[in-house]
C-alpha positions as a Python dict, from the first residue, in 0.01 Angstrom:
ca = {
    (1, 'M'): (0, 0, 0),
    (2, 'T'): (209, 296, -35),
    (3, 'G'): (249, 230, -412),
    (4, 'S'): (-129, 209, -460),
    (5, 'T'): (-189, 501, -239),
    (6, 'N'): (65, 711, -458),
    (7, 'L'): (-124, 573, -782),
    (8, 'Y'): (-452, 678, -620),
    (9, 'S'): (-339, 1037, -560),
    (10, 'T'): (-208, 1058, -897),
    (11, 'I'): (-522, 964, -1061),
    (12, 'V'): (-704, 1207, -843),
    (13, 'A'): (-478, 1483, -934),
    (14, 'I'): (-496, 1423, -1276),
    (15, 'A'): (-867, 1413, -1262),
    (16, 'L'): (-898, 1735, -1071),
    (17, 'L'): (-663, 1888, -1326),
    (18, 'T'): (-886, 1793, -1625),
    (19, 'I'): (-1183, 1924, -1432),
    (20, 'A'): (-1032, 2240, -1371),
    (21, 'A'): (-915, 2263, -1736),
    (22, 'S'): (-1289, 2224, -1858),
    (23, 'A'): (-1429, 2432, -1569),
    (24, 'S'): (-1187, 2722, -1622),
    (25, 'A'): (-1420, 2899, -1870),
    (26, 'A'): (-1746, 2704, -1796),
    (27, 'T'): (-1816, 2990, -1529),
    (28, 'G'): (-1806, 3254, -1802),
    (29, 'D'): (-1517, 3440, -1619),
    (30, 'P'): (-1165, 3272, -1606),
    (31, 'L'): (-943, 3246, -1892),
    (32, 'P'): (-744, 2911, -1956),
    (33, 'A'): (-428, 2930, -1750),
    (34, 'S'): (-219, 2846, -2055),
    (35, 'F'): (-370, 3140, -2245),
    (36, 'R'): (-336, 3372, -1928),
    (37, 'A'): (31, 3272, -1899),
    (38, 'A'): (89, 3344, -2278),
    (39, 'L'): (-73, 3685, -2259),
    (40, 'Q'): (172, 3769, -1970),
    (41, 'R'): (471, 3664, -2197),
    (42, 'A'): (339, 3887, -2459),
    (43, 'Q'): (313, 4180, -2202),
    (44, 'L'): (-57, 4199, -2266),
    (45, 'P'): (-316, 4272, -1994),
    (46, 'E'): (-602, 4071, -1974),
    (47, 'S'): (-820, 4367, -2017),
    (48, 'A'): (-683, 4400, -2364),
    (49, 'A'): (-837, 4058, -2452),
    (50, 'A'): (-1206, 4009, -2551),
    (51, 'V'): (-1260, 3633, -2588),
    (52, 'V'): (-1581, 3428, -2662),
    (53, 'V'): (-1565, 3034, -2714),
    (54, 'A'): (-1896, 2843, -2741),
    (55, 'A'): (-1992, 2479, -2882),
    (56, 'I'): (-2194, 2518, -3187),
    (57, 'D'): (-2461, 2302, -3042),
    (58, 'G'): (-2482, 2501, -2733),
    (59, 'T'): (-2319, 2201, -2496),
    (60, 'G'): (-1974, 2118, -2436),
    (61, 'P'): (-1713, 2101, -2165),
    (62, 'I'): (-1577, 2450, -2216),
    (63, 'A'): (-1712, 2798, -2264),
    (64, 'I'): (-1565, 3132, -2238),
    (65, 'D'): (-1707, 3502, -2229),
    (66, 'W'): (-1431, 3749, -2132),
    (67, 'N'): (-1496, 4110, -2223),
    (68, 'G'): (-1742, 3965, -2496),
    (69, 'A'): (-1962, 4295, -2520),
    (70, 'A'): (-1669, 4535, -2549),
    (71, 'P'): (-1654, 4695, -2874),
    (72, 'M'): (-1303, 4607, -3031),
    (73, 'N'): (-1106, 4664, -3332),
    (74, 'P'): (-1143, 4347, -3529),
    (75, 'A'): (-870, 4409, -3812),
    (76, 'S'): (-939, 4188, -4115),
    (77, 'T'): (-1164, 3943, -3899),
    (78, 'L'): (-1424, 4207, -4011),
    (79, 'K'): (-1430, 4054, -4350),
    (80, 'L'): (-1633, 3769, -4208),
    (81, 'V'): (-1923, 4012, -4162),
    (82, 'T'): (-1892, 4151, -4511),
    (83, 'T'): (-1872, 3816, -4687),
    (84, 'Y'): (-2134, 3634, -4509),
    (85, 'A'): (-2381, 3920, -4536),
    (86, 'A'): (-2317, 3926, -4938),
    (87, 'L'): (-2357, 3545, -4945),
    (88, 'N'): (-2697, 3613, -4813),
    (89, 'L'): (-2816, 3932, -4981),
    (90, 'L'): (-2645, 3881, -5326),
    (91, 'G'): (-2645, 3470, -5330),
    (92, 'P'): (-2363, 3247, -5401),
    (93, 'A'): (-2390, 3252, -5771),
    (94, 'F'): (-2394, 3611, -5792),
    (95, 'S'): (-2144, 3752, -6075),
    (96, 'W'): (-2030, 4074, -6203),
    (97, 'Q'): (-2030, 4197, -6558),
    (98, 'T'): (-1770, 4425, -6757),
    (99, 'Q'): (-1902, 4540, -7074),
    (100, 'V'): (-1713, 4672, -7385),
    (101, 'F'): (-1922, 4895, -7640),
    (102, 'A'): (-1816, 5041, -7979),
    (103, 'N'): (-1930, 5401, -8070),
    (104, 'G'): (-1878, 5485, -8434),
    (105, 'A'): (-1858, 5341, -8785),
    (106, 'L'): (-1652, 5033, -8842),
    (107, 'A'): (-1504, 5076, -9199),
    (108, 'G'): (-1286, 4759, -9252),
    (109, 'D'): (-1093, 4700, -8944),
    (110, 'V'): (-1075, 5075, -8845),
    (111, 'L'): (-1328, 5218, -8582),
    (112, 'A'): (-1385, 5572, -8654),
    (113, 'G'): (-1502, 5643, -8307),
    (114, 'D'): (-1451, 5556, -7938),
    (115, 'V'): (-1440, 5218, -7748),
    (116, 'A'): (-1655, 5261, -7414),
    (117, 'I'): (-1597, 5007, -7121),
    (118, 'R'): (-1832, 4990, -6851),
    (119, 'G'): (-1732, 4865, -6507),
    (120, 'G'): (-1956, 4646, -6311),
    (121, 'G'): (-1758, 4639, -5980),
    (122, 'D'): (-1579, 4314, -6053),
    (123, 'P'): (-1338, 4283, -5781),
    (124, 'K'): (-1094, 4028, -5971),
    (125, 'I'): (-1047, 4108, -6329),
    (126, 'V'): (-690, 3984, -6395),
    (127, 'I'): (-464, 4040, -6704),
    (128, 'E'): (-584, 3734, -6848),
    (129, 'D'): (-954, 3865, -6840),
    (130, 'L'): (-856, 4193, -6997),
    (131, 'W'): (-664, 4027, -7267),
    (132, 'L'): (-958, 3815, -7379),
    (133, 'L'): (-1174, 4132, -7371),
    (134, 'A'): (-932, 4284, -7608),
    (135, 'Y'): (-911, 3965, -7820),
    (136, 'R'): (-1290, 3978, -7848),
    (137, 'M'): (-1276, 4315, -7984),
    (138, 'R'): (-1009, 4224, -8243),
    (139, 'A'): (-1230, 3908, -8338),
    (140, 'Y'): (-1518, 4170, -8378),
    (141, 'G'): (-1306, 4316, -8637),
    (142, 'I'): (-1140, 4625, -8483),
    (143, 'R'): (-759, 4659, -8540),
    (144, 'E'): (-753, 5044, -8521),
    (145, 'I'): (-918, 5261, -8268),
    (146, 'R'): (-917, 5623, -8401),
    (147, 'G'): (-1087, 5765, -8080),
    (148, 'D'): (-1052, 5732, -7720),
    (149, 'V'): (-1132, 5478, -7471),
    (150, 'V'): (-1397, 5600, -7239),
    (151, 'L'): (-1417, 5434, -6894),
    (152, 'D'): (-1764, 5443, -6734),
    (153, 'K'): (-1718, 5380, -6371),
    (154, 'S'): (-2048, 5524, -6251),
    (155, 'L'): (-2162, 5237, -6041),
    (156, 'F'): (-1942, 5324, -5759),
    (157, 'A'): (-1900, 5677, -5618),
    (158, 'R'): (-1558, 5825, -5667),
    (159, 'L'): (-1362, 5782, -5341),
    (160, 'D'): (-1113, 6062, -5320),
    (161, 'S'): (-912, 5913, -5027),
    (162, 'D'): (-541, 5942, -4991),
    (163, 'P'): (-362, 5593, -5046),
    (164, 'D'): (-106, 5725, -4773),
    (165, 'A'): (-360, 5819, -4520),
    (166, 'F'): (-371, 5478, -4373),
    (167, 'D'): (-17, 5396, -4278),
    (168, 'G'): (183, 5605, -4531),
    (169, 'A'): (240, 5301, -4758),
    (170, 'G'): (10, 5415, -5054),
    (171, 'D'): (219, 5223, -5314),
    (172, 'R'): (182, 4891, -5138),
    (173, 'A'): (-82, 4655, -5291),
    (174, 'Y'): (-285, 4613, -4949),
    (175, 'N'): (-368, 4993, -4961),
    (176, 'V'): (-529, 4978, -5336),
    (177, 'G'): (-858, 5138, -5328),
    (178, 'P'): (-1175, 5013, -5502),
    (179, 'D'): (-1271, 5119, -5840),
    (180, 'A'): (-1591, 5025, -6046),
    (181, 'L'): (-1333, 4924, -6338),
    (182, 'L'): (-1046, 4763, -6122),
    (183, 'I'): (-797, 4590, -6339),
    (184, 'N'): (-561, 4323, -6168),
    (185, 'F'): (-585, 4488, -5836),
    (186, 'K'): (-388, 4793, -6003),
    (187, 'A'): (-77, 4600, -5928),
    (188, 'L'): (251, 4563, -6093),
    (189, 'A'): (462, 4267, -5994),
    (190, 'F'): (845, 4336, -6027),
    (191, 'H'): (1023, 3988, -6017),
    (192, 'F'): (1390, 3983, -5948),
    (193, 'V'): (1552, 3692, -6082),
    (194, 'P'): (1904, 3619, -6004),
    (195, 'D'): (2164, 3545, -6296),
    (196, 'P'): (2478, 3443, -6116),
    (197, 'S'): (2674, 3437, -6434),
    (198, 'T'): (2659, 3812, -6477),
    (199, 'N'): (2652, 3878, -6082),
    (200, 'S'): (2302, 4063, -6152),
    (201, 'A'): (1931, 4014, -6116),
    (202, 'R'): (1700, 4052, -6394),
    (203, 'I'): (1393, 4273, -6349),
    (204, 'V'): (1098, 4116, -6499),
    (205, 'V'): (764, 4342, -6492),
    (206, 'I'): (409, 4156, -6512),
    (207, 'P'): (196, 4280, -6669),
    (208, 'Q'): (364, 4465, -6958),
    (209, 'V'): (279, 4817, -6945),
    (210, 'A'): (328, 5055, -7268),
    (211, 'G'): (579, 5343, -7198),
    (212, 'M'): (781, 5196, -6929),
    (213, 'T'): (1143, 5285, -6908),
    (214, 'G'): (1443, 5215, -6674),
    (215, 'A'): (1685, 4937, -6629),
    (216, 'R'): (1581, 4599, -6655),
    (217, 'V'): (1876, 4451, -6463),
    (218, 'V'): (2028, 4534, -6119),
    (219, 'S'): (2378, 4471, -5947),
    (220, 'G'): (2392, 4132, -5766),
    (221, 'L'): (2491, 4163, -5396),
    (222, 'G'): (2665, 3885, -5172),
    (223, 'G'): (2577, 3808, -4825),
    (224, 'A'): (2242, 3688, -4660),
    (225, 'C'): (1908, 3797, -4814),
    (226, 'G'): (1772, 4026, -4536),
    (227, 'D'): (1617, 4322, -4607),
    (228, 'W'): (1631, 4289, -4990),
    (229, 'R'): (1373, 4547, -5057),
    (230, 'G'): (1584, 4817, -4860),
    (231, 'K'): (1898, 4716, -5037),
    (232, 'L'): (1733, 4790, -5362),
    (233, 'K'): (1704, 5157, -5286),
    (234, 'A'): (1394, 5151, -5507),
    (235, 'D'): (1253, 5468, -5620),
    (236, 'Y'): (879, 5422, -5746),
    (237, 'S'): (779, 5793, -5734),
    (238, 'Q'): (769, 5782, -6134),
    (239, 'P'): (577, 5452, -6185),
    (240, 'L'): (647, 5449, -6568),
    (241, 'A'): (1031, 5516, -6490),
    (242, 'P'): (1114, 5318, -6166),
    (243, 'Q'): (1464, 5359, -6030),
    (244, 'F'): (1692, 5101, -5853),
    (245, 'R'): (2006, 5249, -5695),
    (246, 'G'): (2112, 4970, -5498),
    (247, 'G'): (2158, 4600, -5560),
    (248, 'Y'): (1961, 4266, -5510),
    (249, 'P'): (2116, 3983, -5272),
    (250, 'L'): (2148, 3687, -5502),
    (251, 'A'): (2103, 3461, -5184),
    (252, 'C'): (1733, 3548, -5191),
    (253, 'G'): (1652, 3364, -5522),
    (254, 'E'): (1346, 3494, -5705),
    (255, 'R'): (1154, 3754, -5529),
    (256, 'V'): (853, 3959, -5622),
    (257, 'W'): (765, 4302, -5528),
    (258, 'Y'): (391, 4400, -5583),
    (259, 'L'): (344, 4765, -5637),
    (260, 'G'): (16, 4986, -5678),
    (261, 'A'): (169, 5309, -5723),
    (262, 'F'): (-35, 5413, -6037),
    (263, 'D'): (-381, 5581, -6022),
    (264, 'H'): (-671, 5373, -6173),
    (265, 'E'): (-679, 5568, -6503),
    (266, 'Q'): (-325, 5561, -6548),
    (267, 'Y'): (-286, 5203, -6489),
    (268, 'F'): (-573, 5108, -6709),
    (269, 'A'): (-421, 5314, -7003),
    (270, 'A'): (-58, 5184, -6976),
    (271, 'V'): (-186, 4811, -6942),
    (272, 'F'): (-459, 4823, -7208),
    (273, 'R'): (-245, 4992, -7468),
    (274, 'G'): (26, 4722, -7401),
    (275, 'L'): (-227, 4451, -7443),
    (276, 'W'): (-394, 4600, -7741),
    (277, 'E'): (-61, 4643, -7916),
    (278, 'S'): (64, 4305, -7838),
    (279, 'I'): (-224, 4142, -8040),
    (280, 'G'): (-182, 4364, -8338),
    (281, 'G'): (-402, 4654, -8244),
    (282, 'T'): (-340, 5027, -8292),
    (283, 'W'): (-464, 5308, -8067),
    (284, 'R'): (-329, 5668, -8051),
    (285, 'G'): (-611, 5813, -7850),
    (286, 'N'): (-640, 5852, -7468),
    (287, 'T'): (-853, 5729, -7179),
    (288, 'R'): (-1113, 5948, -7015),
    (289, 'L'): (-1404, 5909, -6775),
    (290, 'G'): (-1764, 5922, -6917),
    (291, 'P'): (-2067, 5744, -6943),
    (292, 'V'): (-2120, 5468, -7222),
    (293, 'P'): (-2292, 5679, -7494),
    (294, 'A'): (-2671, 5596, -7573),
    (295, 'T'): (-2563, 5543, -7939),
    (296, 'A'): (-2285, 5261, -7846),
    (297, 'R'): (-2330, 4906, -7934),
    (298, 'L'): (-2228, 4623, -7714),
    (299, 'I'): (-1959, 4394, -7874),
    (300, 'A'): (-1786, 4226, -7583),
    (301, 'E'): (-1889, 4119, -7220),
    (302, 'H'): (-1674, 3960, -6921),
    (303, 'Q'): (-1869, 3791, -6658),
    (304, 'S'): (-1683, 3728, -6336),
    (305, 'Q'): (-1639, 3388, -6114),
    (306, 'P'): (-1947, 3355, -5901),
    (307, 'L'): (-1941, 3497, -5552),
    (308, 'A'): (-1889, 3176, -5399),
    (309, 'L'): (-1545, 3154, -5522),
    (310, 'M'): (-1455, 3531, -5460),
    (311, 'V'): (-1547, 3495, -5101),
    (312, 'R'): (-1250, 3227, -5078),
    (313, 'D'): (-1001, 3482, -5216),
    (314, 'I'): (-1129, 3757, -4991),
    (315, 'N'): (-1091, 3535, -4658),
    (316, 'K'): (-830, 3279, -4743),
    (317, 'F'): (-592, 3575, -4828),
    (318, 'S'): (-751, 3870, -4664),
    (319, 'N'): (-787, 4069, -4990),
    (320, 'N'): (-879, 4403, -4867),
    (321, 'V'): (-976, 4580, -5220),
    (322, 'M'): (-1181, 4272, -5283),
    (323, 'A'): (-1370, 4324, -4966),
    (324, 'R'): (-1425, 4674, -5021),
    (325, 'H'): (-1572, 4602, -5354),
    (326, 'L'): (-1821, 4346, -5201),
    (327, 'L'): (-1949, 4613, -4957),
    (328, 'L'): (-1990, 4854, -5254),
    (329, 'T'): (-2168, 4603, -5455),
    (330, 'I'): (-2409, 4531, -5177),
    (331, 'G'): (-2480, 4885, -5161),
    (332, 'A'): (-2523, 4914, -5553),
    (333, 'Q'): (-2778, 4624, -5544),
    (334, 'S'): (-2973, 4750, -5223),
    (335, 'D'): (-3251, 4986, -5196),
    (336, 'V'): (-3117, 5070, -4842),
    (337, 'G'): (-2887, 5364, -4758),
    (338, 'G'): (-2971, 5633, -5013),
    (339, 'P'): (-2925, 5694, -5376),
    (340, 'R'): (-2675, 5552, -5622),
    (341, 'P'): (-2398, 5547, -5694),
    (342, 'A'): (-2278, 5321, -5442),
    (343, 'T'): (-2104, 5423, -5117),
    (344, 'P'): (-1946, 5238, -4822),
    (345, 'E'): (-2217, 5411, -4608),
    (346, 'R'): (-2496, 5275, -4825),
    (347, 'G'): (-2333, 4911, -4824),
    (348, 'A'): (-2311, 4926, -4454),
    (349, 'A'): (-2650, 5045, -4398),
    (350, 'A'): (-2762, 4760, -4619),
    (351, 'V'): (-2570, 4510, -4407),
    (352, 'G'): (-2696, 4652, -4088),
    (353, 'A'): (-3044, 4633, -4184),
    (354, 'W'): (-3001, 4260, -4291),
    (355, 'L'): (-2826, 4181, -3963),
    (356, 'A'): (-3115, 4348, -3778),
    (357, 'R'): (-3370, 4137, -3994),
    (358, 'V'): (-3219, 3799, -3916),
    (359, 'G'): (-3173, 3847, -3526),
    (360, 'L'): (-2804, 3962, -3544),
    (361, 'A'): (-2833, 4319, -3457),
    (362, 'S'): (-2508, 4471, -3351),
    (363, 'P'): (-2552, 4824, -3206),
    (364, 'E'): (-2166, 4885, -3164),
    (365, 'L'): (-2086, 4754, -3508),
    (366, 'V'): (-1874, 5023, -3727),
    (367, 'L'): (-1831, 4851, -4063),
    (368, 'E'): (-1679, 5146, -4231),
    (369, 'N'): (-1504, 4996, -4557),
    (370, 'G'): (-1605, 4632, -4489),
    (371, 'A'): (-1217, 4517, -4504),
    (372, 'G'): (-1115, 4593, -4159),
    (373, 'L'): (-832, 4799, -4279),
    (374, 'S'): (-937, 5069, -4052),
    (375, 'R'): (-867, 5231, -3721),
    (376, 'N'): (-1239, 5308, -3677),
    (377, 'A'): (-1383, 4970, -3740),
    (378, 'R'): (-1550, 4797, -3431),
    (379, 'I'): (-1737, 4493, -3320),
    (380, 'S'): (-1778, 4286, -3006),
    (381, 'A'): (-1627, 3933, -2968),
    (382, 'D'): (-2000, 3830, -2865),
    (383, 'S'): (-2161, 4004, -3183),
    (384, 'M'): (-1888, 3805, -3407),
    (385, 'S'): (-1952, 3472, -3233),
    (386, 'R'): (-2325, 3519, -3267),
    (387, 'L'): (-2265, 3573, -3645),
    (388, 'L'): (-2035, 3270, -3671),
    (389, 'R'): (-2299, 3035, -3478),
    (390, 'H'): (-2572, 3183, -3725),
    (391, 'A'): (-2362, 3113, -4052),
    (392, 'Y'): (-2290, 2749, -3922),
    (393, 'R'): (-2652, 2682, -3931),
    (394, 'S'): (-2751, 2845, -4247),
    (395, 'P'): (-2788, 2731, -4606),
    (396, 'V'): (-2466, 2912, -4740),
    (397, 'M'): (-2242, 2745, -4459),
    (398, 'P'): (-2056, 2516, -4680),
    (399, 'E'): (-1954, 2827, -4912),
    (400, 'F'): (-1884, 3038, -4591),
    (401, 'V'): (-1673, 2774, -4373),
    (402, 'S'): (-1468, 2662, -4684),
    (403, 'S'): (-1359, 3032, -4745),
    (404, 'L'): (-1173, 3054, -4418),
    (405, 'P'): (-806, 2956, -4385),
    (406, 'I'): (-709, 2605, -4249),
    (407, 'T'): (-470, 2595, -3972),
    (408, 'G'): (-148, 2449, -4111),
    (409, 'V'): (-271, 2410, -4446),
    (410, 'D'): (-341, 2729, -4642),
    (411, 'G'): (-439, 3100, -4662),
    (412, 'T'): (-320, 3319, -4387),
    (413, 'M'): (-301, 3021, -4139),
    (414, 'K'): (-78, 2808, -4368),
    (415, 'D'): (246, 2856, -4153),
    (416, 'R'): (62, 2802, -3813),
    (417, 'P'): (33, 2448, -3762),
    (418, 'V'): (-152, 2490, -3446),
    (419, 'A'): (-441, 2219, -3443),
    (420, 'R'): (-335, 2134, -3800),
    (421, 'G'): (-628, 2074, -4027),
    (422, 'A'): (-871, 2105, -3746),
    (423, 'A'): (-964, 2465, -3759),
    (424, 'H'): (-1118, 2726, -4000),
    (425, 'L'): (-999, 3064, -3874),
    (426, 'K'): (-984, 3428, -4038),
    (427, 'T'): (-703, 3615, -3916),
    (428, 'G'): (-641, 3996, -3867),
    (429, 'S'): (-349, 4214, -3760),
    (430, 'L'): (-282, 4594, -3764),
    (431, 'N'): (-66, 4804, -3551),
    (432, 'D'): (-201, 4767, -3187),
    (433, 'V'): (-439, 4496, -3309),
    (434, 'R'): (-427, 4076, -3335),
    (435, 'A'): (-775, 3907, -3391),
    (436, 'I'): (-878, 3557, -3495),
    (437, 'A'): (-1233, 3421, -3564),
    (438, 'G'): (-1381, 3105, -3696),
    (439, 'Y'): (-1436, 2746, -3600),
    (440, 'V'): (-1215, 2479, -3407),
    (441, 'T'): (-1316, 2099, -3426),
    (442, 'A'): (-1181, 1957, -3102),
    (443, 'R'): (-1006, 1614, -3073),
    (444, 'S'): (-1356, 1497, -2923),
    (445, 'G'): (-1524, 1566, -3255),
    (446, 'K'): (-1705, 1884, -3117),
    (447, 'T'): (-1685, 2206, -3302),
    (448, 'Y'): (-1647, 2532, -3144),
    (449, 'V'): (-1687, 2891, -3223),
    (450, 'I'): (-1390, 3108, -3130),
    (451, 'T'): (-1326, 3483, -3139),
    (452, 'C'): (-1023, 3636, -2991),
    (453, 'F'): (-953, 4014, -3013),
    (454, 'L'): (-628, 4161, -2880),
    (455, 'N'): (-627, 4553, -2870),
    (456, 'H'): (-302, 4694, -2706),
    (457, 'A'): (34, 4842, -2808),
    (458, 'N'): (185, 4500, -2785),
    (459, 'A'): (-86, 4321, -2985),
    (460, 'D'): (74, 4314, -3326),
    (461, 'T'): (370, 4088, -3207),
    (462, 'H'): (475, 3734, -3255),
    (463, 'A'): (417, 3670, -2887),
    (464, 'A'): (66, 3795, -2903),
    (465, 'Q'): (10, 3544, -3184),
    (466, 'N'): (148, 3271, -2991),
    (467, 'A'): (-85, 3346, -2714),
    (468, 'Q'): (-382, 3311, -2969),
    (469, 'D'): (-220, 2970, -3073),
    (470, 'E'): (-223, 2870, -2719),
    (471, 'L'): (-594, 2938, -2698),
    (472, 'I'): (-657, 2747, -3031),
    (473, 'D'): (-461, 2444, -2869),
    (474, 'W'): (-652, 2458, -2550),
    (475, 'I'): (-984, 2432, -2718),
    (476, 'F'): (-871, 2139, -2947),
    (477, 'A'): (-745, 1967, -2626),
    (478, 'N'): (-1014, 2020, -2402),
    (479, 'G'): (-1322, 2066, -2614),
}
């Protein structure tokens, strides 16, 4: 009898714990015990968290609304608002056009005049695309350009922002600003390739740029990899003449340092000249800003990938400049928010008007640049969750959900195996901010929306990330 009594007591205890786990959030107040404990380990007060969890179909054993109405900084999860609005306002098949014009007589293979290039705001013209445009110009018959290359960037307003203003790292690729004729994210990739036979590392710069000088080999260092960037003692103050006064730890293997130190016009001029000369072209002129002349004739055009593919790059890899382009493109295509050229304010006004039309008005929303790379951006966990539920029932749901990183599989969630393969979640982090938002399919098969914002001086720590992972695991196990 004692054994039966103990067994019965154990069963009852397990049942009560299960009910408690499910009911811990059903009241709309308490947070899961494992999440509370993780917050304590991260030295995060519960008041610094805003959490909303709800089943997609409105029914389920768990539901949380903790500080759901509080305006919070969402970091890069704000890209979910921008991309979902774009899929609806522009359509999944929307694409961007970049056009090349010739202005002048073509005598033989010599153009006695200018080439003009009109930027259409394409957020992802990579080097291969620019090479193809240059090749099309050569195929048209042009070998020598005796004038200038005129860059028409009038679609977007000139954003005279200081690239160092956000965090003092203006040369880092994530700080690259938008431009109506953005090329290759304005990035140079410095590849450091170890050569043990010479105790050195070769420096391979991609793409090739005209006029770059400086050493293409750096001394090798022994020991662990560690802070390999710091050990290089790099000086990029003159982007066409970078200096490396230190050495490269050979134990690192091949590493890449992405740099965005050029301004947009300088970058285009150096890269285009290098490409043009590599395919046999000649050009001794300059680049300058200006409109496409009325007398110019179209000779080549590049059409981007459709928006449905672009949003995957934006959300999977949290691409800031692409998200900023998307908000500007919404502004350029909209009749809301004032006259052209497009500005972030015009794009934000168009998004706000659309949210109101579809019943997702969020008075606390501060979209700013649309990327979440902002100290001023705000949205509540409740508003984000309402948007996610709306998206799951929308015609563009497949494109939207498939753009989110999959836990333990790809994107910014690749190295976080929590609920591996069972969640599509957008991440976000800034100093003092850690955020996550998206969908978790529980072990039961039921799908939940999750939004978790942490705003605190201790939020951008690994322990804070662990707390969010505890919450994801809890939903997966109990939902």
